[in-house]
C-alpha positions as CSV (number, residue, x, y, z in Angstrom):
1,M,0.0,0.0,0.0
2,P,1.5,3.4,-0.9
3,P,2.7,5.6,1.9
4,R,0.6,8.2,3.5
5,A,0.6,11.8,2.5
6,S,3.5,13.8,4.1
7,N,3.2,15.0,7.7
8,P,-0.2,13.5,8.7
9,K,-1.4,13.9,12.2
10,S,-1.4,10.8,14.3
11,A,-4.9,9.8,15.3
12,V,-3.4,8.5,18.6
13,N,-1.7,11.6,20.0
14,G,-2.4,14.4,17.5
15,Q,1.2,15.1,16.7
16,V,2.8,15.3,13.3
17,S,4.4,12.1,12.1
18,G,8.2,12.4,12.2
19,A,8.2,15.2,14.8
20,G,8.8,14.8,18.5
21,P,5.9,15.0,20.9
22,S,4.6,18.5,21.6
23,A,4.6,20.1,25.0
24,E,0.8,19.7,25.0
25,A,1.1,16.0,24.2
26,I,3.7,15.4,27.0
27,A,1.4,17.3,29.5
28,N,-1.6,15.3,28.4
29,A,0.3,12.0,28.7
30,A,1.5,13.0,32.2
31,R,-2.0,14.0,33.3
32,E,-3.4,10.7,31.9
33,A,-0.8,8.7,33.8
34,D,-1.7,10.6,37.0
35,L,-5.4,9.9,36.6
36,F,-4.7,6.3,35.9
37,R,-2.7,5.9,39.1
38,M,-5.4,7.7,41.1
39,A,-8.1,5.5,39.5
40,R,-6.1,2.3,40.4
41,E,-6.0,3.6,44.0
42,G,-9.8,3.7,44.1
43,D,-10.6,7.3,42.9
44,R,-13.8,7.0,40.9
45,G,-13.6,10.6,39.9
46,A,-10.2,10.0,38.2
47,F,-11.7,7.0,36.4
48,G,-14.6,9.1,35.2
49,Q,-12.1,11.7,33.8
50,L,-10.2,8.9,32.0
51,A,-13.4,7.7,30.5
52,I,-14.3,11.1,29.3
53,R,-10.9,11.6,27.7
54,T,-11.0,8.3,25.9
55,Q,-14.6,7.4,25.1
56,D,-14.9,9.2,21.8
57,R,-11.7,7.7,20.5
58,L,-12.6,4.2,21.6
59,Y,-16.1,4.4,20.2
60,T,-14.7,5.6,16.8
61,A,-12.4,2.6,16.6
62,I,-15.1,0.1,17.7
63,V,-17.7,1.4,15.3
64,R,-15.2,1.1,12.4
65,L,-14.7,-2.5,13.5
66,V,-18.3,-3.6,14.0
67,G,-20.1,-1.3,11.6
68,E,-23.1,-0.7,13.8
69,R,-23.3,2.5,15.9
70,E,-25.7,1.2,18.5
71,E,-23.6,-2.0,19.0
72,A,-20.4,0.1,19.1
73,R,-22.0,2.3,21.9
74,E,-22.9,-0.8,23.9
75,L,-19.5,-2.3,23.4
76,T,-17.7,0.9,24.4
77,Q,-19.8,1.2,27.6
78,E,-19.1,-2.5,28.3
79,A,-15.3,-1.8,27.9
80,F,-15.4,0.9,30.6
81,V,-17.5,-1.3,32.9
82,K,-15.0,-4.1,32.5
83,A,-12.1,-1.8,33.1
84,L,-13.6,-0.4,36.2
85,A,-14.3,-3.9,37.6
86,A,-10.7,-5.0,36.8
87,M,-9.0,-1.9,38.1
88,D,-8.0,-3.4,41.4
89,G,-6.2,-6.3,39.7
90,F,-4.4,-4.3,37.1
91,R,-0.7,-4.9,37.4
92,G,0.5,-1.8,35.6
93,E,2.0,-3.6,32.5
94,S,0.7,-0.9,30.2
95,G,-0.8,2.6,30.2
96,W,-4.4,3.5,30.3
97,Y,-4.8,4.1,26.5
98,T,-3.3,0.7,25.6
99,W,-5.3,-1.1,28.3
100,I,-8.7,0.3,27.5
101,F,-8.2,-0.2,23.8
102,R,-7.2,-3.8,24.5
103,I,-10.4,-4.4,26.3
104,G,-12.5,-2.6,23.7
105,V,-11.0,-4.2,20.7
106,N,-11.2,-7.7,22.2
107,L,-14.9,-7.1,23.0
108,A,-15.4,-6.0,19.4
109,L,-13.6,-9.0,17.9
110,T,-15.5,-11.4,20.1
111,H,-18.8,-9.8,19.1
112,L,-17.9,-10.0,15.4
113,R,-17.1,-13.7,15.7
114,K,-20.5,-14.3,17.4
115,V,-22.5,-12.5,14.7
116,Q,-20.7,-14.5,12.0
117,R,-21.8,-12.3,9.2
118,R,-20.3,-9.6,7.1
119,R,-21.1,-6.1,8.2
120,T,-21.5,-2.8,6.3
121,F,-19.5,-0.4,8.3
122,S,-18.0,3.1,8.1
123,L,-14.4,4.2,8.1
124,D,-15.5,7.8,8.2
125,T,-17.3,8.1,11.5
126,P,-16.1,11.5,12.8
127,R,-14.4,11.7,16.1
128,P,-15.5,14.9,17.9
129,G,-12.7,17.5,17.7
130,S,-10.6,15.3,15.4
131,G,-10.9,17.6,12.4
132,D,-9.4,15.7,9.4
133,Q,-7.2,13.4,11.5
134,A,-9.0,10.2,10.4
135,N,-10.1,10.7,6.8
136,G,-10.4,7.0,6.1
137,L,-8.2,4.3,4.9
138,A,-8.9,5.2,1.2
139,D,-7.1,8.5,1.6
140,R,-3.9,6.6,2.4
141,L,-4.0,5.4,-1.2
142,A,-3.9,8.9,-2.6
143,S,-1.1,11.3,-3.5
144,P,-1.1,14.7,-1.8
145,D,-0.8,16.3,-5.3
146,S,-3.9,14.7,-6.7
147,T,-5.6,16.3,-9.7
148,P,-9.4,16.9,-9.8
149,D,-9.8,13.7,-11.8
150,Q,-7.7,11.8,-9.3
151,I,-9.8,13.2,-6.5
152,A,-13.0,12.0,-8.2
153,Q,-11.4,8.6,-8.7
154,R,-10.4,8.6,-5.0
155,R,-14.1,9.0,-4.0
156,E,-15.0,5.9,-6.0
157,T,-11.9,4.1,-4.6
158,R,-13.1,5.0,-1.0
159,Q,-16.3,3.2,-1.5
160,Q,-14.5,0.2,-2.9
161,V,-12.1,0.2,0.0
162,I,-15.0,0.4,2.5
163,K,-16.7,-2.5,0.9
164,C,-13.6,-4.7,0.6
165,L,-12.5,-4.0,4.1
166,G,-15.9,-5.2,5.3
167,E,-15.2,-8.5,3.5
168,L,-12.0,-9.2,5.4
169,D,-12.0,-11.3,8.5
170,S,-12.3,-9.5,11.8
171,E,-8.6,-9.8,12.8
172,Q,-7.4,-8.4,9.5
173,R,-10.0,-5.6,9.7
174,A,-8.8,-4.8,13.2
175,L,-5.1,-4.6,12.1
176,L,-5.9,-2.2,9.3
177,V,-8.2,0.0,11.4
178,L,-5.7,0.3,14.2
179,R,-2.7,1.0,12.0
180,D,-4.0,2.9,8.9
181,V,-7.0,4.6,10.4
182,E,-6.3,5.1,14.1
183,G,-2.6,5.7,13.5
184,M,-1.2,3.4,16.2
185,D,2.5,2.5,16.0
186,Y,3.5,-1.1,15.8
187,Q,4.3,-1.5,19.5
188,Q,1.0,-0.1,20.6
189,M,-0.8,-2.5,18.2
190,A,1.2,-5.4,19.6
191,D,0.3,-4.4,23.1
192,V,-3.4,-3.9,22.3
193,L,-3.7,-7.2,20.4
194,E,-1.3,-9.0,22.7
195,V,0.9,-10.5,19.9
196,P,4.7,-10.4,19.4
197,L,5.9,-7.5,17.3
198,G,7.2,-9.7,14.5
199,T,4.0,-11.6,14.3
200,L,2.0,-8.4,14.2
201,K,4.0,-7.0,11.3
202,S,3.6,-10.3,9.4
203,K,-0.2,-10.3,10.0
204,L,-0.5,-6.6,9.0
205,F,1.4,-7.3,5.8
206,R,-0.9,-10.2,4.9
207,A,-4.0,-8.1,5.8
208,R,-2.8,-5.4,3.4
209,L,-2.2,-7.9,0.7
210,A,-5.7,-9.4,1.2
211,L,-7.3,-5.9,1.0
212,R,-5.3,-5.1,-2.2
213,E,-6.4,-8.4,-3.8
214,K,-10.0,-7.7,-3.0
215,L,-9.7,-4.2,-4.4
216,L,-8.1,-5.5,-7.7
217,V,-11.1,-7.9,-8.1
218,A,-13.6,-5.1,-7.4
219,I,-11.9,-2.7,-9.8
220,K,-12.0,-5.3,-12.6
221,K,-15.8,-5.9,-12.2
């Protein structure tokens, strides 16, 4: 899959790829770590603040995985309920963001395996306050210097990408959403999905090949 346009913002932390973390990002990370520590010590108010800071981001990822907004809302709520219930036993092996995403993504994957059917879902569900951070996986295919004709073609390609992504299995879909839509780095993905880094990269490579093959078939029709 061609590289992204230059200097995109990360959907994870809002910083520009290739640049160091901003002072704001560092302050936010420190505040989140403090809240997580307080929540683990039993502070329900701190947990509530963590939920507020994360709920939109988690919901957006889950709705892109399951394709149904109401189901995504229920799964997001369930993720926070599970996190609260497990807070006392948390051993501190990861940060809040990684931990809550691990819970939410696992719930979404389990749900998809249960429904056992293909879903029509959206890559373009807006995240409040995100601006154009997550424009959809189809935009990753485009050049930043696209002509008007190429832009029109991209709109058509977007629909094909959405359809083909919905035909992948749930694990491949999760890999592509976390990496190419949510902007997670490889280590974050490995931590969320609980797989070795090398295995993750191999699985992501195969997922991209599978999507590309489906796109080629769709284009030829």
